[in-house]
C-alpha positions in Angstrom: -90.6 28.8 -50.2 -92.2 29.1 -46.6 -90.7 27.7 -43.4 -92.8 24.9 -42.6 -93.0 23.9 -46.5 -89.3 23.9 -46.6 -88.8 21.9 -43.3 -91.2 19.2 -44.6 -88.7 18.6 -47.6 -85.5 18.0 -45.2 -85.4 14.3 -45.1 -81.9 13.0 -44.5 -79.6 11.2 -42.2 -79.8 14.5 -39.8 -83.7 14.6 -39.8 -86.0 13.0 -37.1 -87.4 9.6 -38.1 -91.2 8.3 -37.6 -90.2 7.2 -34.3 -88.9 10.4 -32.7 -85.0 9.3 -33.4 -82.1 11.0 -34.8 -80.0 8.2 -35.3 -79.8 6.3 -32.1 -80.7 9.7 -30.1 -84.4 10.8 -29.2 -87.7 8.8 -28.6 -90.2 9.6 -25.9 -89.6 8.0 -22.5 -92.5 9.5 -20.6 -94.7 8.2 -17.7 -98.1 6.7 -18.8 -100.0 9.6 -17.5 -98.7 11.8 -20.1 -98.8 9.5 -23.1 -102.2 11.0 -24.2 -100.9 14.6 -24.2 -97.6 13.7 -26.1 -99.5 11.4 -28.4 -101.8 14.0 -29.1 -99.1 16.6 -30.0 -97.2 13.8 -32.2 -100.1 13.0 -34.2 -101.2 16.7 -34.9 -98.0 18.9 -34.9 -97.0 18.7 -38.5 -100.8 18.7 -39.9 -101.2 21.8 -37.6 -97.9 23.6 -38.8 -98.8 22.8 -42.6 -102.3 24.2 -42.4 -102.4 27.5 -44.4 -104.3 29.4 -41.7 -101.8 28.4 -39.1 -98.8 29.5 -41.4 -100.4 32.9 -42.1 -100.8 33.5 -38.3 -97.4 32.4 -37.4 -95.7 34.4 -40.4 -98.0 37.6 -39.6 -96.9 37.5 -35.8 -93.1 36.9 -36.5 -93.1 39.8 -38.9 -95.4 42.4 -37.1 -95.2 41.4 -33.3 -91.5 39.8 -33.2 -89.9 42.1 -35.7 -88.5 39.4 -38.1 -86.6 39.4 -40.2 -83.6 40.0 -38.0 -80.5 41.6 -39.8 -77.7 39.5 -40.9 -74.8 41.9 -40.0 -71.4 42.3 -41.2 -69.1 43.0 -38.4 -66.6 44.7 -40.1 -64.1 45.5 -36.9 -64.6 41.8 -35.7 -63.9 40.6 -38.8 -60.7 42.7 -39.3 -59.6 41.3 -35.9 -60.0 37.6 -36.7 -59.0 38.1 -40.2 -62.2 36.6 -41.7 -65.5 37.8 -42.9 -67.9 37.5 -39.8 -71.6 38.0 -40.0 -73.8 38.3 -36.9 -77.3 36.7 -37.2 -79.0 39.4 -34.7 -81.7 37.3 -33.0 -80.9 39.7 -30.1 -83.0 42.2 -31.7 -86.2 40.1 -31.6 -89.3 41.3 -29.2 -88.2 39.9 -25.9 -84.3 40.0 -26.8 -83.6 36.6 -28.0 -84.5 33.9 -30.5 -86.7 32.1 -28.0 -89.9 34.0 -29.0 -89.8 32.2 -32.3 -90.7 28.9 -30.8 -93.0 30.3 -28.2 -95.2 32.0 -30.9 -95.5 28.8 -32.7 -96.2 26.7 -29.6 -98.8 29.1 -28.3 -100.7 28.8 -31.7 -100.4 24.7 -31.4 -101.8 25.2 -27.8 -104.7 27.2 -29.1 -105.8 24.8 -31.7 -105.5 22.1 -29.2 -107.9 23.8 -26.9 -105.5 24.2 -23.9 -106.4 26.7 -21.3 -103.1 26.8 -19.0 -99.2 27.0 -20.2 -96.3 25.9 -18.1 -92.7 26.4 -19.0 -89.3 25.9 -17.5 -86.6 28.6 -17.8 -82.8 28.9 -16.9 -81.3 32.2 -18.4 -85.1 33.7 -18.2 -85.4 34.4 -21.8 -87.6 31.4 -22.6 -89.8 32.1 -19.4 -90.1 35.9 -20.8 -90.9 34.7 -24.2 -93.5 32.3 -22.9 -95.0 34.9 -20.6 -95.2 37.5 -23.5 -97.2 35.0 -25.8 -99.4 34.0 -22.8 -100.2 37.7 -22.3 -100.7 38.2 -25.9 -103.2 35.4 -26.0 -104.9 35.8 -22.6 -103.8 32.4 -21.5 -102.8 31.6 -17.8 -99.0 31.2 -17.4 -96.7 29.3 -14.9 -92.8 29.4 -15.3 -90.8 27.2 -13.2 -87.0 28.5 -12.6 -84.4 27.2 -10.2 -84.1 29.1 -7.1 -80.4 30.0 -8.0 -81.5 31.3 -11.5 -84.2 33.5 -10.0 -81.3 35.1 -8.0 -78.9 35.6 -10.9 -81.6 36.4 -13.6 -83.4 39.0 -11.4 -84.5 41.1 -14.5 -86.3 38.6 -16.3 -88.0 37.4 -13.3 -89.5 40.8 -12.9 -90.2 40.9 -16.6 -92.2 37.7 -16.3 -94.2 38.9 -13.2 -95.0 42.2 -15.1 -96.4 40.2 -17.9 -99.0 38.4 -15.4 -96.9 34.9 -15.2 -96.5 33.2 -11.8 -92.7 32.2 -11.3 -92.5 29.1 -9.3 -88.9 28.3 -7.8 -87.3 25.0 -8.0 -85.9 24.1 -4.9 -84.3 20.6 -5.3 -81.0 19.6 -6.9 -78.8 22.4 -8.0 -81.7 24.6 -8.1 -81.0 25.4 -11.9 -82.4 24.6 -15.2 -82.5 20.8 -14.8 -84.4 21.0 -11.6 -86.9 23.7 -13.2 -87.6 20.9 -15.8 -88.1 18.5 -13.3 -90.8 20.6 -11.7 -92.6 21.5 -14.9 -92.7 17.9 -15.9 -94.4 16.8 -12.4 -96.8 19.8 -13.1 -97.8 18.4 -16.5 -98.3 15.2 -14.9 -100.7 16.4 -12.4 -102.6 18.7 -15.0 -102.7 16.7 -18.2 -106.0 17.7 -19.6 -106.0 21.4 -19.9 -102.4 22.2 -19.9 -99.6 22.5 -22.5 -96.1 22.4 -21.7 -94.1 25.0 -23.8 -90.4 23.4 -23.7 -88.0 26.0 -24.6 -85.3 24.0 -26.4 -84.7 21.0 -28.5 -85.1 18.6 -25.8 -87.7 16.5 -24.3 -89.7 13.7 -25.7 -90.7 13.4 -29.3 -92.1 15.5 -31.0 -90.6 18.6 -29.0 -87.1 18.5 -30.4 -88.3 18.2 -33.8 -91.3 20.8 -33.5 -88.8 23.3 -31.7 -86.4 23.2 -34.5 -88.8 23.6 -37.2 -90.0 26.8 -35.5 -86.6 27.9 -35.0 -85.5 27.1 -38.6 -86.7 30.6 -39.7 -83.3 31.7 -38.5 -81.4 29.5 -41.2 -84.2 30.1 -43.6 -83.6 34.2 -43.5 -79.7 33.4 -43.4 -79.6 31.7 -46.7 -81.4 34.7 -48.7 -79.7 37.3 -46.7 -76.2 35.8 -47.4 -77.3 35.4 -51.0 -78.1 39.1 -51.2 -74.7 40.2 -49.5 -72.2 37.6 -50.6 -73.9 36.1 -53.9 -74.2 32.9 -52.3 -76.4 31.2 -49.7 -73.8 29.2 -47.9 -71.5 30.1 -45.4 -68.1 28.3 -44.8 -68.9 28.1 -40.7 -71.8 28.5 -38.4 -71.2 28.9 -34.7 -73.7 29.0 -32.2 -73.9 28.0 -28.3 -75.4 24.8 -27.1 -77.3 24.1 -23.9 -80.2 22.3 -25.0 -79.7 23.8 -28.3 -82.4 25.6 -29.7 -80.8 28.5 -31.1 -78.0 26.2 -32.8 -80.9 23.9 -34.3 -82.6 26.8 -36.1 -79.3 28.2 -37.3 -78.1 24.9 -38.5 -81.5 23.8 -39.8 -81.3 24.4 -43.6 -77.7 23.8 -43.6 -77.7 20.2 -42.2 -77.5 18.7 -45.6 -74.8 20.9 -47.0 -71.8 19.2 -45.9 -69.7 22.4 -47.1 -70.7 24.5 -44.2 -69.0 23.5 -41.0 -71.3 23.5 -37.9 -69.7 24.4 -34.6 -71.5 23.6 -31.4 -70.4 25.8 -28.4 -70.7 24.2 -24.9 -69.9 25.7 -21.5 -66.9 24.4 -19.9 -67.5 26.2 -16.5 -64.3 26.3 -14.7 -62.6 23.9 -16.8 -63.9 20.6 -18.7 -62.5 18.4 -16.0 -62.8 20.6 -13.0 -65.9 19.0 -11.8 -67.8 22.5 -12.5 -68.6 22.1 -16.0 -71.4 21.6 -18.5 -69.5 20.2 -21.4 -71.6 17.4 -22.2 -70.1 16.3 -25.6 -66.8 15.6 -23.4 -68.2 14.5 -20.4 -71.5 12.9 -21.3 -72.5 9.3 -22.0 -75.8 8.0 -23.6 -78.8 7.8 -21.4 -82.1 9.1 -20.7 -83.1 12.5 -19.5 -86.3 14.4 -19.5 -88.3 12.1 -22.0 -85.6 11.4 -24.5 -82.0 9.6 -25.3 -79.3 11.7 -25.7 -75.6 12.5 -24.3 -75.8 13.4 -20.7 -73.4 13.8 -17.5 -74.1 11.0 -15.3 -72.5 8.5 -12.9 -71.7 4.9 -13.9 -75.1 4.0 -12.2 -77.1 6.6 -14.3 -77.4 9.4 -11.7 -77.2 12.9 -13.2 -74.2 14.8 -12.4 -74.9 18.5 -11.6 -73.8 20.8 -14.1 -72.1 24.1 -13.7 -71.8 27.4 -16.1 -71.5 31.2 -15.4 -74.2 31.2 -17.9 -77.8 30.2 -16.6 -78.9 29.2 -20.3 -76.1 26.8 -20.5 -76.3 25.4 -17.3 -77.9 21.9 -18.2 -76.4 18.1 -18.0 -77.4 17.3 -21.4 -77.9 18.2 -25.0 -80.7 17.9 -27.6 -81.2 14.6 -29.2 -80.5 16.4 -32.6 -77.1 17.8 -31.4 -76.0 14.5 -29.9 -76.5 13.0 -33.2 -74.6 15.6 -35.1 -71.9 15.5 -32.6 -71.8 11.6 -32.7 -71.8 11.5 -36.4 -69.1 14.2 -37.0 -71.5 16.6 -38.7 -71.0 19.2 -35.9 -67.8 20.0 -34.1 -68.1 20.7 -30.3 -66.1 23.4 -28.7 -66.0 23.8 -24.8 -65.5 27.4 -23.7 -64.8 28.3 -19.8 -66.5 31.2 -17.7 -63.3 33.2 -17.9 -63.2 32.8 -21.8 -66.9 33.9 -22.4 -66.5 36.8 -19.9 -63.5 38.1 -21.8 -65.3 37.6 -25.3 -68.2 39.3 -23.9 -66.4 42.5 -22.8 -64.6 42.4 -26.3 -67.5 42.2 -28.6 -69.1 44.9 -26.5 -66.0 47.3 -27.1 -65.5 46.5 -30.8 -68.9 46.1 -32.0 -71.2 48.1 -29.6 -73.0 45.1 -29.0 -73.5 43.7 -25.4 -74.5 39.8 -25.9 -75.9 37.4 -23.5 -73.6 35.2 -21.6 -74.7 32.3 -23.6 -74.0 34.0 -26.9 -70.4 35.1 -25.4 -69.6 31.4 -25.5 -70.2 31.3 -29.2 -68.0 34.3 -29.9 -65.1 33.0 -27.6 -65.0 29.9 -30.1 -63.4 32.3 -32.8 -60.4 31.8 -30.8 -60.2 28.1 -31.0 -61.0 27.4 -34.6 -58.8 27.0 -37.8 -60.2 28.8 -40.8 -59.0 30.6 -43.9 -59.3 34.4 -44.4 -61.6 33.9 -47.4 -64.2 32.0 -45.1 -67.5 33.5 -44.4 -68.3 32.9 -40.8 -72.0 33.4 -39.2 -72.2 33.6 -35.5 -75.8 33.3 -34.2 -76.1 36.2 -31.7 -78.8 34.5 -29.8 -79.6 37.1 -27.2 -78.7 40.4 -25.7 -77.0 40.9 -22.4 -79.5 43.0 -20.5 -80.4 40.1 -18.2 -76.5 39.4 -17.6 -75.5 43.1 -16.6 -75.4 42.3 -12.8 -72.8 39.5 -13.6 -71.0 41.8 -15.8 -70.8 44.4 -13.5 -69.5 42.2 -10.8 -66.6 41.3 -13.2 -66.0 44.8 -14.7 -62.6 45.5 -13.0 -61.2 42.1 -14.1 -62.4 41.9 -17.7 -62.8 45.7 -18.8 -60.4 46.8 -21.4 
């Protein structure tokens, strides 16, 4: 069964409804000038994704360009340490080094079929920016990526990669100069260029249909996990799936085909920064309240009068004041369990994984691994950690902290 065919059969309490809501979260809160663009996308995205020619091109590119399927790797030394059977879904082995390209491949094909000539995107850690720049180079389409000035400095290797691929990187100079502000700038650009521009949103955030569309493109992750685990363990369903959540696209992809299987625990790992209540955090599930950000109703960090509270994380990809509406719904209903991990815990976990398995994870992914120290589980449990990206882009940060965390 193909990804898009399977995705069309997942109607449940955890699927988006026709109005674009997951429970009470979601919707499309947009300026009037963007209504034609968003409405065009809403009307056509499912029809496009189910078209056999789209399906074939998407699958061929995932296989022959991206390098899918990614391995489901039994981490024996990590398993021995934690006294459980731990598998790693190796999204870090994708072309460009993270899960982000699953979505950008899909969206560039949508944009082509809609006749768009110009692509914009936002990025925090830079991986979505690189993935967007990559597919635009592949298809010969103009690309502009907005990135916070702070993130441009701390993710310099990815900025260089985007520029080498022919993309213009525009700095966001307002607010905290991170992911939230890059998203604001991208939305402003889209308002000013509604006719010829498609906005490739990098996570399961934004107005409907983006959260659902991105989740469907990323659902290839859990689609593969099911048959790979069947081959290795004789069963499709793990006991626990762990994934980091900023906006939450890698988590949405890892959870997607397990949402209705209540026997599989879903663990959403957020960034606690310097501590949940330190004032320097991005732990939205704890600190957030219901509100609207970047076009959808979700959980976000805000003051009593609705002003956004600036988030903080050492990880640029988790440095966001909200979460996607699917994840807000999963956490609100108890389907997913949220765990908040500090900078220090993530750094320790990154160095530990590097030394015990020979895999240097992205800082975002390191948060997911740190959650293993906070979970209760049985020795017979099968746990999958979605290894969403590799740590090349974070080497400067790791080098600065080497003497403190190296073992």
